[in-house]
C-alpha positions as CSV (number, residue, x, y, z in Angstrom):
1,X,23.0,42.8,31.6
2,X,22.5,39.6,33.5
3,X,24.8,39.1,36.4
4,X,26.3,35.7,35.4
5,X,29.2,33.9,37.0
6,X,32.2,32.8,35.0
7,X,30.6,29.3,34.6
8,X,27.4,31.1,33.5
9,X,29.2,33.0,30.8
10,X,31.0,29.9,29.6
11,X,27.6,28.2,29.2
12,X,26.2,31.3,27.5
13,X,29.0,31.2,25.0
14,X,28.5,27.5,24.4
15,X,24.8,28.1,23.9
16,X,25.3,31.0,21.5
17,X,27.8,28.9,19.5
18,X,25.3,26.0,19.3
19,X,22.7,28.4,18.0
20,X,25.0,29.7,15.3
21,X,26.1,26.2,14.3
22,X,22.4,25.2,13.9
23,X,21.8,28.2,11.6
24,X,24.8,27.3,9.6
25,X,23.2,23.9,8.8
26,X,24.0,21.7,11.8
27,X,20.4,21.9,13.1
28,X,20.6,19.3,15.8
29,X,23.4,21.2,17.6
30,X,21.1,24.0,18.5
31,X,18.9,21.9,20.8
32,X,21.6,22.0,23.5
33,X,21.3,25.8,23.9
34,X,18.3,26.0,26.2
35,X,19.3,23.0,28.4
36,X,22.8,24.4,28.8
37,X,21.5,27.8,29.9
38,X,18.9,26.1,32.1
39,X,21.8,25.0,34.4
40,X,22.2,28.6,35.6
41,X,18.7,30.1,35.1
42,X,15.1,29.0,34.6
43,X,14.2,27.4,31.2
44,X,11.7,30.1,30.6
45,X,14.3,32.9,31.1
46,X,16.8,30.9,29.0
47,X,14.4,30.7,26.1
48,X,13.7,34.4,26.3
49,X,17.5,35.2,26.4
50,X,18.3,33.0,23.4
51,X,15.4,33.9,21.0
52,X,17.1,37.3,20.0
53,X,20.3,35.3,19.3
54,X,18.3,32.8,17.2
55,X,16.7,35.7,15.2
56,X,20.0,37.5,14.5
57,X,21.7,34.2,13.6
58,X,18.8,33.5,11.3
59,X,19.9,36.5,9.2
60,X,23.3,35.0,8.7
61,X,21.8,31.6,7.9
62,X,19.3,33.0,5.4
63,X,22.0,34.9,3.6
64,X,24.1,31.8,3.4
65,X,21.2,29.6,2.2
66,X,19.3,32.2,0.2
67,X,19.2,29.9,-2.8
68,X,19.6,26.5,-1.1
69,X,16.1,25.4,0.1
70,X,13.2,23.3,-1.1
71,X,10.1,25.4,-1.5
72,X,7.7,22.4,-1.6
73,X,8.9,21.2,1.7
74,X,8.4,24.6,3.3
75,X,5.0,25.1,1.7
76,X,3.9,21.8,3.3
77,X,5.2,22.5,6.7
78,X,5.2,26.2,7.5
79,X,1.4,26.6,7.8
80,X,1.4,23.8,10.4
81,X,4.3,25.5,12.3
82,X,2.3,28.7,12.6
83,X,-0.6,26.8,14.2
84,X,1.8,25.1,16.6
85,X,3.3,28.4,17.6
86,X,-0.1,29.8,18.3
87,X,-1.1,26.8,20.4
88,X,2.2,27.2,22.3
89,X,1.4,30.8,23.0
90,X,-2.2,30.0,24.0
91,X,-1.2,27.2,26.4
92,X,2.0,28.7,27.7
93,X,0.7,29.0,31.3
94,X,-0.9,25.5,31.6
95,X,1.4,23.0,29.9
96,X,4.5,21.9,31.8
97,X,7.8,22.3,29.9
98,X,9.0,18.9,31.2
99,X,6.1,17.2,29.6
100,X,6.8,18.7,26.2
101,X,10.5,17.9,26.7
102,X,9.7,14.2,27.4
103,X,7.5,13.9,24.4
104,X,10.0,15.4,22.0
105,X,12.7,13.1,23.4
106,X,10.7,10.0,23.1
107,X,9.6,10.7,19.5
108,X,13.1,11.7,18.5
109,X,14.6,8.6,20.1
110,X,12.1,6.3,18.4
111,X,12.8,7.8,15.0
112,X,16.6,7.6,15.5
113,X,16.5,4.0,16.6
114,X,14.3,3.1,13.7
115,X,16.7,4.8,11.2
116,X,19.7,3.1,12.8
117,X,18.2,-0.4,13.1
118,X,16.5,-0.3,9.7
119,X,18.9,1.6,7.5
120,X,17.3,0.4,4.3
121,X,14.5,2.9,4.9
122,X,17.0,5.7,4.2
123,X,17.5,4.4,0.6
124,X,13.9,5.2,-0.5
125,X,13.4,9.0,-0.4
126,X,9.8,10.2,0.4
127,X,8.0,13.0,-1.4
128,X,6.9,16.1,0.5
129,X,3.4,15.6,1.9
130,X,1.0,18.2,3.0
131,X,-0.4,15.9,5.7
132,X,3.0,14.9,7.1
133,X,4.3,18.4,6.7
134,X,1.4,19.9,8.6
135,X,1.5,17.3,11.3
136,X,5.2,17.4,12.1
137,X,5.5,21.1,11.2
138,X,2.8,21.9,13.9
139,X,4.5,19.8,16.5
140,X,7.9,21.3,15.6
141,X,6.4,24.8,15.8
142,X,4.8,24.1,19.2
143,X,7.9,22.6,20.8
144,X,10.1,25.3,19.3
145,X,7.9,27.9,21.0
146,X,8.0,26.2,24.3
147,X,11.7,25.4,24.5
148,X,13.4,25.9,21.1
149,X,13.4,22.1,20.8
150,X,11.6,21.7,17.5
151,X,14.5,20.2,15.6
152,X,13.9,16.5,16.5
153,X,10.3,16.6,15.3
154,X,11.2,18.6,12.2
155,X,13.8,16.0,11.4
156,X,11.2,13.2,11.6
157,X,9.5,14.9,8.7
158,X,12.5,16.2,6.7
159,X,15.1,13.5,7.0
160,X,13.2,10.8,5.1
161,X,13.0,13.2,2.2
162,X,16.7,12.6,1.7
163,X,17.5,16.1,0.5
164,X,21.1,16.9,-0.3
165,X,23.0,18.1,2.9
166,X,23.0,21.7,1.6
167,X,19.3,21.7,0.7
168,X,18.4,20.0,3.9
169,X,20.4,22.5,5.9
170,X,19.0,25.5,4.0
171,X,15.4,24.3,4.2
172,X,15.8,23.7,7.9
173,X,17.2,27.2,8.4
174,X,14.3,28.8,6.5
175,X,11.7,26.8,8.4
176,X,13.0,27.8,11.9
177,X,13.9,31.4,10.8
178,X,10.3,32.1,9.8
179,X,9.1,30.5,13.0
180,X,11.5,32.5,15.2
181,X,10.4,35.8,13.6
182,X,6.8,34.9,14.3
183,X,7.6,34.0,17.9
184,X,8.9,37.4,18.7
185,X,5.4,38.8,19.1
186,X,4.1,36.3,21.6
187,X,7.4,36.2,23.5
188,X,7.2,40.0,23.9
189,X,3.6,39.8,25.1
190,X,4.7,37.2,27.7
191,X,7.3,39.6,29.0
192,X,10.3,37.6,27.9
193,X,12.5,40.5,26.6
194,X,13.8,42.2,29.7
195,X,16.5,44.8,29.2
196,X,19.0,42.5,31.0
197,X,18.2,39.7,28.7
198,X,18.5,41.8,25.6
199,X,21.8,43.3,26.7
200,X,23.3,39.9,27.4
201,X,22.0,38.6,24.1
202,X,23.7,41.5,22.3
203,X,27.0,40.5,23.8
204,X,26.6,36.9,22.6
205,X,25.4,37.7,19.1
206,X,28.9,38.0,17.5
207,X,29.7,34.6,18.8
208,X,26.7,33.0,17.2
209,X,27.4,34.8,13.8
210,X,30.9,33.3,13.7
211,X,29.5,29.9,14.4
212,X,27.0,30.3,11.5
213,X,30.0,30.6,9.2
214,X,31.7,27.5,10.7
215,X,28.5,25.4,10.4
216,X,28.1,26.4,6.7
217,X,31.7,25.4,5.9
218,X,31.2,22.0,7.5
219,X,27.9,21.3,5.6
220,X,29.4,22.2,2.3
221,X,32.2,19.6,2.5
222,X,30.5,16.7,4.3
223,X,29.4,13.7,2.2
224,X,25.7,13.0,2.0
225,X,25.7,9.5,3.6
226,X,28.0,10.7,6.4
227,X,25.8,13.7,6.9
228,X,22.7,11.7,7.5
229,X,24.5,9.2,9.8
230,X,25.8,12.1,11.9
231,X,22.5,13.8,12.3
232,X,20.8,10.5,13.1
233,X,23.3,9.8,15.9
234,X,23.0,13.4,16.9
235,X,19.2,13.0,17.2
236,X,19.7,9.9,19.3
237,X,22.0,11.6,21.7
238,X,19.9,14.8,22.0
239,X,16.7,12.7,22.5
240,X,18.3,10.8,25.4
241,X,19.4,14.1,26.8
242,X,15.9,15.5,26.6
243,X,14.4,12.4,28.3
244,X,16.9,12.7,31.1
245,X,16.2,16.4,31.4
246,X,12.4,15.8,31.6
247,X,12.8,13.2,34.4
248,X,15.3,15.5,36.3
249,X,12.9,18.5,36.2
């Protein structure tokens, strides 16, 4: 098990809770997990520690959303995500994490500002598109592989579809669950699953599973318009955090 300080364990619990909430339908919350753990360890080690927690939390999320997802949206985006994960694996040793973090933050910030300043765009739902799904799915898959930060780019594709909160949450959970299971192989080949990491992840898994249930309860009761306002503001704040993190690296 990792030798963490009290502050380190507090951050670990916060990160595990964020992972669980994201799998319960509050996808944007999960993006704080790696940055939080990066305060006490390298981002690479943080990503390796948290992936098993993501995978186990996915099981809870998939059970909760076993019927609540849009198959067309997934069919348009998952093939691209697999390509993005493969590219992330192939370029893991040459692409700086800070550069990916900055790009994700800038794109997410632009989308959030556009949605907030031009809210009328939210009133015209778009249809699932193979081109858009492949583009944003591949970018989300790539950034998810590098730093578990694919949610902003996924949201650029999925939010304009104006799915109901439950279907949006379920489709998001399925998208990243499939990606996380695929990521296990390249992460293992890159040596990310040390015994200390796995033992620490095992301790944190119950925390994330409880958080999955909490996230699910929130998603089921929140009104649709409020849901999209909250995730847009969440995207804005997370994107600013990512931009700051990139320049601070």
